[in-house]
C-alpha positions as CSV (number, residue, x, y, z in Angstrom):
1,X,27.0,-2.4,-18.6
2,X,23.9,-2.1,-20.8
3,X,24.3,-2.1,-24.6
4,X,24.0,1.3,-26.2
5,X,20.8,0.2,-28.0
6,X,19.3,-0.9,-24.8
7,X,20.0,2.6,-23.4
8,X,18.4,4.0,-26.6
9,X,15.2,2.1,-25.8
10,X,15.2,3.4,-22.2
11,X,15.8,7.0,-23.4
12,X,12.9,6.6,-25.9
13,X,10.5,5.5,-23.2
14,X,11.6,8.5,-21.1
15,X,11.1,10.9,-24.0
16,X,7.7,9.5,-24.9
17,X,6.6,9.8,-21.2
18,X,7.6,13.5,-21.3
19,X,6.0,14.1,-24.7
20,X,9.4,15.0,-26.1
21,X,8.8,14.4,-29.8
22,X,12.0,16.1,-30.9
23,X,14.1,13.7,-28.8
24,X,12.2,10.8,-30.5
25,X,12.7,12.3,-34.0
26,X,16.5,12.3,-33.2
27,X,16.3,8.6,-32.3
28,X,14.6,7.6,-35.5
29,X,15.9,7.0,-39.0
30,X,14.2,9.2,-41.7
31,X,12.4,6.1,-43.1
32,X,11.3,4.6,-39.8
33,X,8.3,2.2,-40.0
34,X,6.1,1.3,-37.1
35,X,3.9,-1.8,-37.5
36,X,0.9,-1.8,-35.3
37,X,-1.2,-5.0,-35.2
38,X,-4.9,-5.2,-35.0
39,X,-8.0,-3.8,-36.7
40,X,-8.5,-0.6,-34.6
41,X,-8.1,2.8,-36.3
42,X,-4.4,3.1,-35.4
43,X,-3.5,-0.3,-36.8
44,X,-1.3,-0.7,-39.8
45,X,2.1,0.4,-41.0
46,X,3.2,4.0,-40.3
47,X,6.2,5.0,-42.5
48,X,8.3,8.0,-41.9
49,X,8.9,10.3,-38.9
50,X,5.8,12.4,-39.4
51,X,3.6,9.3,-39.7
52,X,5.1,7.6,-36.6
53,X,4.7,10.8,-34.6
54,X,1.1,11.0,-35.8
55,X,0.5,7.4,-34.7
56,X,2.0,8.1,-31.2
57,X,-0.2,11.2,-31.0
58,X,-3.2,9.0,-31.9
59,X,-2.5,6.8,-28.9
60,X,-3.0,9.8,-26.6
61,X,-6.0,11.2,-28.6
62,X,-7.9,7.9,-28.6
63,X,-7.5,7.6,-24.8
64,X,-8.2,11.3,-24.0
65,X,-4.5,11.7,-23.0
66,X,-4.5,8.8,-20.5
67,X,-2.3,6.5,-22.5
68,X,0.8,5.3,-20.6
69,X,3.6,2.8,-21.4
70,X,5.5,1.7,-18.3
71,X,8.8,0.1,-19.3
72,X,9.6,-3.1,-17.4
73,X,12.5,-4.6,-19.3
74,X,14.7,-3.8,-22.4
75,X,17.2,-6.0,-24.2
76,X,19.2,-5.1,-27.3
77,X,22.3,-5.8,-29.4
78,X,23.7,-4.0,-32.5
79,X,20.8,-4.7,-34.8
80,X,17.8,-5.9,-32.8
81,X,16.1,-5.1,-29.5
82,X,13.0,-5.9,-27.4
83,X,11.1,-4.2,-24.7
84,X,8.3,-5.3,-22.4
85,X,6.0,-2.7,-21.0
86,X,2.6,-2.3,-19.4
87,X,0.2,-0.3,-21.5
88,X,-2.5,1.5,-19.4
89,X,-5.2,3.9,-20.3
90,X,-8.7,4.9,-19.3
91,X,-11.4,4.5,-21.9
92,X,-15.1,5.2,-21.4
93,X,-14.6,5.2,-17.6
94,X,-12.9,1.8,-17.6
95,X,-9.2,1.3,-16.6
96,X,-7.5,-0.9,-19.3
97,X,-4.2,-2.6,-19.1
98,X,-2.3,-4.9,-21.5
99,X,1.3,-6.1,-21.6
100,X,3.1,-5.3,-24.8
101,X,6.3,-6.3,-26.4
102,X,8.0,-4.0,-28.9
103,X,10.5,-5.5,-31.3
104,X,13.1,-3.1,-32.8
105,X,15.5,-3.1,-35.8
106,X,18.3,-0.6,-35.5
107,X,20.4,1.1,-38.1
108,X,23.4,3.2,-37.1
109,X,22.2,3.6,-33.5
110,X,18.7,4.7,-34.4
111,X,15.3,3.0,-34.6
112,X,14.6,1.9,-38.1
113,X,11.6,-0.4,-37.6
114,X,9.3,-1.2,-34.7
115,X,6.7,-4.0,-34.3
116,X,4.0,-4.1,-31.6
117,X,2.8,-7.4,-30.1
118,X,0.1,-7.1,-27.4
119,X,-0.6,-10.0,-25.1
120,X,-4.4,-9.4,-25.3
121,X,-5.4,-7.8,-28.6
122,X,-9.0,-7.6,-27.4
123,X,-8.0,-5.0,-24.8
124,X,-5.9,-3.1,-27.3
125,X,-8.9,-3.0,-29.7
126,X,-11.1,-1.6,-26.9
127,X,-8.5,1.0,-26.0
128,X,-8.0,2.4,-29.5
129,X,-11.4,2.0,-31.1
């Protein structure tokens, strides 16, 4: 049986794929922080539900709505978790893909902090610039 926080990760990917921001809001602490690596316009720390929602919206906006995150694996315990997904998008007529690991810190069954680690930062920069 999967850990409850692993199931939370899986539900979050499902909600994101459907564009269900309200479901995501319910999974986040009020002071959630998303740390996005890189030097592209979306990189940096996004603190609070509105800022994280804006960041996620920016992923779609910067890729003309083609951004996809296909969950491959998730692992979690009471306080930490990890997911591996394939990021895919079309940008300037080119199909781009990069493998990404997200690292999570949980508080009381919600996402409190998320870090992004892309396997090929060059592709990520191209995708979101």
